[in-house]
N, C-alpha and C positions, 0 to 999 in steps of 0.2 A: 338479610330483611328484605328484600327482593322478589322471595318465592311466593309470590300470589297463586291460588289454583287457577285462576283464570278457566273457571269451568262451573257448571253446576256444582255448589256444596252441599251435602245429603249426608243425613245421619239419622238415627232411628232409634226409641226410647219406647221400650214395650211393641207394640204391634201399629205405633204411631210413625210414619215417615216424614220426616220434614225435610225441606228444601230449600236453598236461597239460590235466588236467581239474580243476577247482575247485571247481564246482556241481553238486549231483545232478541238476537239471534238463536237462545239458548231456551226460548219460551215453549216452542211446538216442542222440543224436546224434554222438558219438564213436565209439560203437559201430558206426555204420553207414559213417563216414569209415574205419574199420579195414575193415570188411567190402569196401570198393570198392577200397582203395588193393592194387596189383599188384606185392606186394613185403612185406616184416618191416615189422612195428608195434608199436611198445614205445610201453605207457601209463602213465602217474604223475598226480601229483595229488591232493590229497585225496577229490575225489569217486571216482577210479579206485579209490583203496584200499579205499575203503568198500562199493565196486560191484564186485567183484573178477568175481563168476561174469557180470556184464556183458559181459565180453570173453574169455570162455571158447572156444577154437577161434579167434578171431580177432585176439588181439593179447595181447604178453605183458606183465603189470604188475608195477612196479618201481618201489619204494619210494626209488631213487636213479638219478642220470642221470651216467656218467661220460662222456659225451660233450659235453654241453653245461651249461650253468647253468638251467634251467628258466623262474627268477625273471624274468631278462632279458626273456623271450619276453611275460613278462606288466606288467612295467614296468622298465624300464633303468635307471631307479634307485633299484631298491631292490636289498636284500641281507638276511643275517641274521647274526647274531654267536650264534645258539643256537637249538636247536630242543627243541621238546617244553616240559613244563608240570608241574608239581608237583601242580596243582589237577585235580580230576577234575567239575569241572561239568558235569552230565546234558546240556545240551542244546550242549555245545562237542564237535568231531569231534576235537582235537587229542591229547587225551590216548590216542585209540582208535588214531591212525595215525604219532603223532609216539613213543608212551611217555613214559617219566620225560625229564627235563631233562638236557639234556647243553650245555658250550659249544664254540664253534669259535674256537680261539686264532687259527687261519691264514684268519678271515674277512676278506672283500672288504669296505672301508669303502664308505659309500653314503651320500646324506642321506636317505635313506627306509627305516629298518630294521623290519624286520617278524619280530622276537621276539616269541614269544608272549608271556615272560614274562621279560623282562630282569632286572627287579628281583629275581627269585627266582634268578640267578645270584650267584655268590661276588661280594666287595667287589673283589678284585684284579681279577677280568675286566670288573668295570663300568668300572674307571676306565682301564683298558688300552683298552678301547671308544671310551669318550669323549675320550680324548689321540687318537685315531686319526680323530674324527670333527670336529676341530675346525679342520679343515681346508674345512669347507663353510660355505657362508654362511647356512645353514639346515639345519636335522636334525626329521625327524618321524618317533617311534616310532608306527608307524602301526597296531599292534594295542591301543595301549594301553597304559598304566603300572597296576602293581597298587596301589590306594591303599594297602591295608592295609603295603604294604613300603616305601613312599614315606617314607624316614625322614628326618630334616635332612641327615645324612652322603650321601644318596643325592640331595636334593633340592639341595646344594649341588655335587656331582659335574656334574650332568647342568645345573647353573645355568654351567657352562663354554661352554655351546653356547648358540648362539640357537634355542631349543627352539621346537616346537609340541608342548605338553603333551596328551596325551589319557587319562584315567582311565575307570574301568566302573562302573555304578550298575546292576545287575544285579537287584538285590534289596532292599528298604527296611530292610533287617538291615546292610545296606553304610552307612549313610546318614551316621554319623557318622566313618567311616574317611575316607569322600569328602568331607565336609567338612573335614575336618583336613588334609588332601591339597591341596584346591585353596586355601585360608589358605596353606599351607606353599608351594605352589608360586609363589602371587602374591608371596611377602614374598622369596623366594631363587632361582627358577629362573627363571619367564616369565608372562607376563601373559596370552599366550596360551593357554588354556586350554579344551579342550572333554571334555565326558562322554560317551560312548557311553550309550544307556540303550534295554535289553533292555526289549518291550511285546509283550501278547500272550501271554505265556509265566506261567503260573500267577499272574496279576496279574487285576486288572477294570481297564475304562476308566478310572474314576477315578484308581486308584491310578495308573496309568499319566502321566495328563496330571498330576498332582500332583510326580510325580518329574520329569518334564520343567519343569514350574515352579519345582521346587525349585534346580532347578540353573540356570535362568534368574536366577533369584533372588541367587545369588552372582556374576550376572555371567561367568558361563561359558556356552558354547556347547553345549546338549544336542544329540546325534547320535541320531537315531531309529532304533534296530536292530529290525527285524521279526522273528520269533521265525518260523525256519524249521525245520522239522524235516530229518534227516541225512540221510532218504531222500525228500526230496519231490523228484517228478518235474515240479513247474510252479514255479515263483518266485512268492511272494506269494498261492498258492492255499490255504494253511492256514489254517484258524480251529478254536477248540476246539469240535467237533460237541456237544459235552454241554452247549455255554454254561452252563456250573458258574461260569464266571468273567463272564459276561455281554458278552462279546465276541460282535460280527457281522462280516460283511466291510465290511460299509459303514462301522462302527466303526475297525476297522484300516486302513482306506483314510485314512479322515477325518483321523486321527491321526497317520498317515504322512505325509498329503500337507501337512499343516499345518506339523509340523515338521521337516521335510526342507526347508522354503522360506523358512525365518525371516527370512534376508535381503531375503526381497520382502513376508514376512507379519508379519513380526516386530510393526509397528508396530500390528498389530489385535490386542487380547485373544483367547485361543483360545474363549472364550465370544459373544463377536461373530461369529468365522469359523465357530464350530459350528452356529450360526444360519443364515448365510448358505448353509452348505454343505447344511445340509438343505434349503434352498429350490430348491437348483440341483439335486441330485443324488438328490432323493426324487421 
């Protein structure tokens, strides 16, 4: 279920080329593909929606595709039951490209659900979705569940699935909500719990590591999510140039490298890895 394309998805129907662009650092290459194609080009995806001007004169930018379901080209096991999100997180592209939350009653069930905020949908929708997902041996709400909306009712409903539960811990102010969600999830839903931890965005290296270790202390798996500006032209190239929060490129790489490899490095305390990393990479 984790085999995402992580690239530009492309397919052709007749002489029309379709491109789905997820990441902003792929926009220039997608525009080049459009220019070189001998025929009509239609482009979509989050990065294309945020960078429409890059395709002026070479492709039509659409927010929907009637001819095919683009997500199938990124991962054939993935689907959505809703789009949009009521939250307005400044680091997230969803409110800018998808707008307000809306439910999709006739969604295609799949074991990998990519709703941006499933728990913000209505109670009735959540029950209907889970009813249709019980056919799968395992289910993953890949974009994460909002810990602040993870009520006992939601926990019991999702507990009808063999679920990989994911939450997000983007800021220290969410600590109580995430702690409560982890405990409730373990009791009533699933013991397979991951927590997305955003770092490099208005935090310090020390604060980022503290949040990662806080998650580990609760027997959950932190998933290191390095902050990427919405207009980044190169992956993992950004760091706070003003150094107001103490980050360097070296720190960002070190934190990401360690917490993305906990299956191999988890037996080594971060402090020990930190010393070894300094010796190897400086």
